[in-house]
C-alpha positions in Angstrom: 83.2 157.2 141.1 82.8 154.2 138.8 81.6 154.7 135.2 80.6 152.6 132.2 78.6 149.5 131.5 79.9 146.0 132.1 83.1 146.0 134.2 83.4 149.1 136.3 85.8 151.8 135.1 87.4 154.7 136.9 88.8 157.9 135.4 92.0 159.1 137.0 93.2 162.6 137.8 96.3 163.2 135.7 98.8 165.8 134.7 100.1 165.9 131.0 98.0 162.7 130.4 94.6 161.0 130.4 94.2 158.0 132.7 91.5 155.3 132.9 91.3 152.0 134.8 89.0 149.0 134.0 88.4 146.7 137.0 87.7 143.0 136.2 85.4 142.5 139.2 81.8 141.4 139.6 81.0 144.1 142.2 82.5 147.1 143.9 83.8 148.1 146.3 86.8 145.8 146.0 87.4 143.2 148.8 90.5 143.2 150.9 92.7 140.1 150.3 91.2 139.4 146.8 93.4 139.6 143.7 92.0 142.1 141.3 92.9 142.5 137.6 93.0 146.1 136.5 93.6 147.2 132.9 95.0 150.7 132.5 94.9 153.1 129.6 97.2 156.2 129.9 98.4 158.7 127.4 101.9 160.2 127.6 105.3 158.8 126.7 107.6 156.1 128.1 107.2 153.0 130.2 104.5 152.7 132.9 105.4 152.7 136.6 102.7 151.9 139.1 102.3 151.6 142.8 99.4 151.5 145.2 99.3 152.6 148.9 96.9 152.9 151.8 96.8 156.3 153.5 98.8 154.7 156.5 101.7 153.9 154.1 100.9 150.2 153.6 101.7 149.1 150.1 99.4 146.9 148.0 101.0 143.7 146.6 101.5 143.9 142.9 101.1 140.3 141.9 101.9 140.9 138.2 102.4 143.6 135.7 102.4 146.1 134.3 102.1 144.0 131.1 101.8 146.1 128.0 98.8 145.0 125.8 98.8 145.3 122.0 95.2 146.3 122.0 91.7 145.3 123.0 88.1 146.2 122.5 88.2 148.7 125.4 88.1 152.2 123.8 89.9 154.8 125.9 92.8 157.0 124.9 96.4 155.9 125.4 98.5 152.7 125.6 97.1 149.8 127.5 98.7 147.7 130.4 97.3 145.0 132.7 98.1 144.6 136.4 97.2 142.3 139.2 96.9 143.7 142.8 96.0 142.5 146.2 94.9 145.2 148.6 95.6 143.7 152.1 93.2 145.7 154.2 90.1 147.9 153.9 90.4 151.6 153.2 90.7 154.0 150.2 93.8 153.1 148.3 95.7 155.5 146.1 97.1 154.0 142.9 99.7 156.2 141.3 100.8 155.8 137.7 103.6 157.6 135.9 105.4 157.6 132.6 108.4 159.7 131.4 105.8 162.3 130.3 102.5 162.2 132.2 101.4 161.1 135.7 98.2 160.5 137.5 96.3 158.6 140.2 93.0 157.0 141.1 91.4 156.2 144.5 89.9 152.8 144.9 87.6 151.9 147.9 88.3 148.5 149.4 86.1 146.9 152.1 
């Protein structure tokens, strides 16, 4: 599920786009109740909309973002945004991202 060296990254499933997430955590899986910074890169067009939900419908708390970044040393396709989330309980959380053109999602395990 997680790829790369250094901070774990995850590749999303997307339509009309390519989607990557970079998790600023020391270890996975994520821990319920902790704030986690996630940087996203997504191709497509338009502003980024994002939400995260547990399979039972509980929404994750988006603490901040999405904040568009001008650039970084992380090399994946698309524009870059940062977000901060708190996942309030364990489970496999679906994070959905969409733009005017392009949409996708990733699943994040939380213990």
